[in-house]
C-alpha positions as CSV (number, residue, x, y, z in Angstrom):
1,M,48.2,-3.8,66.8
2,N,48.0,-5.0,63.5
3,T,47.9,-3.2,60.1
4,A,44.1,-4.1,59.3
5,A,43.1,-2.8,62.9
6,I,45.1,0.1,62.6
7,K,43.5,1.1,59.0
8,K,40.0,0.5,60.6
9,T,40.6,2.9,63.2
10,E,41.8,5.3,60.8
11,I,38.6,5.0,58.7
12,I,36.5,5.2,61.8
13,R,38.4,8.3,62.6
14,Q,37.7,10.0,59.3
15,L,34.2,9.0,59.0
16,A,33.3,11.3,61.9
17,R,34.2,14.5,59.7
18,V,32.0,13.0,56.8
19,S,28.6,14.6,56.1
20,E,25.5,12.4,56.0
21,K,25.0,12.6,52.5
22,E,28.4,11.3,51.8
23,L,28.3,8.5,54.5
24,D,25.5,7.2,52.5
25,K,27.8,6.7,49.5
26,I,30.5,5.4,51.5
27,K,28.2,2.9,52.9
28,M,27.0,2.1,49.3
29,C,30.8,1.7,48.1
30,I,31.5,-0.7,51.1
31,E,28.7,-3.0,50.4
32,S,29.8,-3.2,46.9
33,V,33.2,-4.3,48.0
34,I,32.1,-6.7,50.3
35,M,29.6,-8.1,47.7
36,E,32.4,-8.3,45.2
37,S,34.8,-9.9,47.7
38,S,32.1,-12.7,48.6
39,R,31.6,-13.3,45.1
40,L,35.2,-13.8,43.9
41,N,35.9,-16.1,47.3
42,Q,32.7,-18.5,46.0
43,P,33.9,-21.8,44.3
44,R,33.9,-21.7,40.6
45,H,31.7,-24.3,38.9
46,T,32.8,-25.6,35.3
47,L,30.8,-27.6,33.1
48,K,34.0,-29.6,31.9
49,G,33.2,-33.3,31.3
50,I,29.6,-32.8,31.3
51,W,29.1,-34.6,28.2
52,K,31.6,-37.3,29.2
53,D,30.3,-40.8,28.5
54,K,27.1,-39.6,26.7
55,G,27.7,-41.1,23.3
56,F,29.3,-38.1,21.6
57,D,32.6,-39.4,21.8
58,R,31.3,-42.0,19.4
59,L,30.5,-39.4,16.6
60,N,33.3,-39.0,14.0
61,D,32.5,-35.4,12.9
62,L,30.1,-33.7,15.5
63,E,30.1,-30.7,13.8
64,E,28.7,-32.2,10.7
65,E,26.1,-34.0,12.8
66,I,24.9,-31.0,14.3
67,R,24.5,-29.3,11.0
68,Q,22.7,-32.1,9.6
69,A,20.2,-32.3,12.6
70,R,19.7,-28.5,12.1
71,K,19.1,-29.1,8.5
72,E,16.6,-31.9,9.2
73,L,14.8,-29.8,11.7
74,G,14.6,-26.7,9.8
75,E,13.2,-28.8,6.7
76,S,10.6,-30.3,9.3
77,I,9.4,-27.2,10.5
78,L,9.0,-25.7,6.8
79,R,6.9,-28.7,6.1
80,K,4.4,-28.1,8.7
81,E,1.2,-26.4,7.5
82,P,-0.3,-23.6,9.9
């Protein structure tokens, strides 16, 4: 018998001695472990390269361009009348 099967058998034997109230806690704990495990096994998505070949590479100083765009947008908003 492999070690996983032995551990499962041991757990089942020990569960027989646990009260119903405690079984609910154990069930929640097991479900939490299963969810965490399945979440960790999912492929990770990355956004690396999402802006490649979109024209941003032609900007010499991207941060300055963004600052300027924000300034122009802010001024445009302030000029609008209610």
